[in-house]
N, C-alpha and C positions, 0 to 999 in steps of 0.2 A: 465425526468427532471434532471437538474444539481443542486445539493444541496451543499452548501459550508458554511464556517464559516469565518467571516471577523472581523479583529480588532487586537489589541495588545494582547500578550500572557496573558491568564487568563481573558480577557475581550471580547472574540470573540462573535459576534452575528450570529445567524443562518440566512442564506440567500439563495436565489435561483437566478440562472442565466437564464434570459428569452431568447426567440428565437432571440432577437436582441442583445444578449450578454450584456444586462443591468443587473447589480447586484441589487437585490431588497431585502429589509429587511423583514425577516420572524418572527421577534421577537414578533409581535402582534398575531401570530398564534401559535407558539411553543417557549418554553424557550431556546432551544438549539438543536443541533444534537448530541444526546448522548444516552446511553442505555435506558433512559426513553421515548425517542421520536422517535428513529430510528425503526419504525415498519410500517406495512402496513396501519394501521389506520391513521397515520400521512400523508402517501402518498394520501389516499383518501381525507383527509381534505384539503390538498393543491390543489388537482385536482379540488376541488369544488369552489375555489375562482378565482376571476379575478386578475391576476398578476399586471395589470395596476393600481390597487388600492393600491399596496404596495409602500412604499417609496423607492426611488432610493438611492443606496449607492455609495459613491465616489470610483471609480475603482482603485484609487491610494493607497487605504488603504491596509495594510498587509493582505494577505490571510492566514488564520490559517489552522491547520490540519482539514480535512473534517469530522472527527469523534472526539467528545470531550469525554475524560475520558472513553475509552473502558475498559471493565472488563477483556478482554483477547485480546492479539495480538499474533496470532499463525503464524508460518511459516512452509513451506514445503521445505525440502532439496532435492537437486539432482533430480528435477522433470522435467528437459528438456533432451530429448534424446541427443541432440547435445552437451549439457553441460557435460553430463556423458561421452560421447565419448572423449570430450576435455581432461578429467581428467583420461582417461583409467580406468574407474570404471564400474562395472557391473550395469545393469539396476536394480533398487530396485524392490523387490517383493511386498513390501507394502510401503505406504507413510512414509517418515521420518518426524516426527513432532517435532518442537522445539518451544520455547517461546521467544518472544521479550518482555522484561520488558516494561511496559507501560510508564515509565518515558522517554523512547526513542522517543515518539511521538512528532513530531514538524511539522511546516508548510512547504508547498511545495517550498518555496524560502528562508527559514531560513538558516543561516550558519550551516555547519557541523563541529563539533569539533573533532579533533584528541585527543584521550585520552592521559593523561600524560604518557610518556615513550613508546608510541606505535610507532612501525615501520612497522606495517602490517595492516593498515586500508584500506579497500577495498570497492568496489562499486558493486551493483546488481540492475538492473532495473527489476521490477516485477509487475505483475497484482495482484491487491488486490480485495477482496470482503468483504461486510459487511452483517451480518445476520440480518433478519428482524422479525423473530419470534422464540420462543423457539423450539429447535431441540434436540431430544433424541431418539436414536435407529431408525433413519429413513432410508428408502430404497433409492437407487440411483434414482429410478423412481420418487420419491417424492422430491428429494433434492433441485431442483431449486425453489420450492415453498417457500423455507426458505431464499433464497438469495434476499436481497433488491436492491443491486446495486454493481457497480465496480468502482475502482479508481486506480490511479498510486501510486506506492511505490518505494522508494529506500531502499533496505534492506542492509544498511551499516553494515559492519562486520569487526571485528578485528580478523584476522586469527590466531594469536598466542594464544589469549585467547580462541578462538573457538575450536582449534584442539590440542593444546599442553599444556593446563593448566588445565587438568582434563579430565573427561570422558563425559561431556555434552557440547553441542554447545552453550547453552543459554548465558553464561557469555560473549561470544564474540559478541553477537547480541543485547545487551540491554543497551549499554552506552547512555548517554544523546545525543540527536540529531541523533541517529542511525535509526530513523523511520519516515522520512518525508513521509507524506501521503497527497494526493490531487493533484491538486487544488480543485477538486470537486468529489462528488459521482454522477455517471451517473446511473440512475435507470435502472433496468434490462430490462424493456420494450424497451429501446433504444439501447441495446447492444446484439442483437440476435446473432451476430457473435463473441462472446467473445472467442471462440476457434480458431479464425483466425484473430488476431490483430498483426500488426507489432509493434515492440518495438526497442528502441535504447538507447544508453548512450554514451555521449562524455565527455572527460576530456580535458580541454584547447583546445576545437574545434577539437580534434582528436577522430574519431570514435573508441570506444573500444568494444561496444556490439551492435550486430544487430541480431534480431531473430523474431520469431513469436510464438504466443501462441498455434499454431497447433503442436508444438513439445512437449507439455506437456505429460508426461508419464501417470499421473493420472489426469483425467479431473475434472472440477469443481464439477460435480455430485458425482463422486467417492470420492473426498476430503471431501465434506460436509457430506456425508453418513458415511464415515470412521471415521471422527472426532467425529460425534455424537454417535458413539459406544464407544469412548474413554472418552468422557466428555459431559455434557450438554452444548449446545451452546445457547447463549442468544442474544436478540436484541442488536445491537451495537458491538458485538464481531467481530473482524476483522482478516483477514488471508491474507498473501502474499504467492504466489503459485509457486515460483521457478524462476530461471533466465536463460537466454540463454548464449552461450559462450562469452568469452571476459573479464572475471574478471581478476583483476590484478595478483592474485596468480598463475594463469595458464600461464602467459606470460613467455617467455624465453629471458632474465631473468625476474623474477617476478617484477612487478611494483606496488608500493603502494603509497598512498597519503601522502604527506610530509607537506602540508600546503601551502596556496597561490593559489591553483588550483581553477578553475571554472568547475563545473559539470553541464551538461545539459542532461536531459533524457525525454523520452516521449513514449506514447503508442497511437495508433490510437484511436480517439474519446475521449480519457481520458486526453488530455491536456499535459502540460509539467511542469517540475520543473527546477529551476536554483539555484545552491548553490555555495557560496564561502566556501572554506575549510580553517579552521584556527586551529593552535595549541593553546592549553590552558596551 
């Protein structure tokens, strides 16, 4: 199933997109798609209803972030073989984990803001996933039982703050609007080929990134298990899993967002995002 949130910022309703691409209101079933409701019990509850009984929602309304108020937004750095080769960097021995501050979360078509004074704002198309039940010290063999579904992410990054303003990546990853997620969560049962999905990102209709999730160094099972040994994962926690080649910092010469651009990105089965870039 495709789960989404529709409405203006702070007023989003939970919704589902049916087989005819009609958006239907889930607010009579659950209050939101957030850490309290993003679990397998909710999936069972939705599976038990007739979607035709749900009210249709105007498709022209804003699509909000597909997860509301996640407690954690984790990222994995340098997780695509071809992206590592692009940077002439060694393949990591263990996953590189960073945090995207949750204030960065925004809708799949919202504007992206360039931070004040930034000259190094960059793009990254990524596969995201959301956790569906509490995970602590779990094995790789059990890991997929804890994944509720997958979605599209643009891991927007300010490279100067990420790499030259201290010893951690986090502050270059968490500016407002740096975490567009959605348009929807596609539940795991409908994405059996999550390790073989094509992905792309265009800036002003120019193809910048093209890749496939089969290039991941650490697969989804490995990431979930590894992270669960570093921290407890809870329902509604989200993670983006790395990007293919073609980010702006690795171009010759480097290219960064200046304001005024249009960014479009997509992943097989997970829809697309379109953003206007603006300076603040």
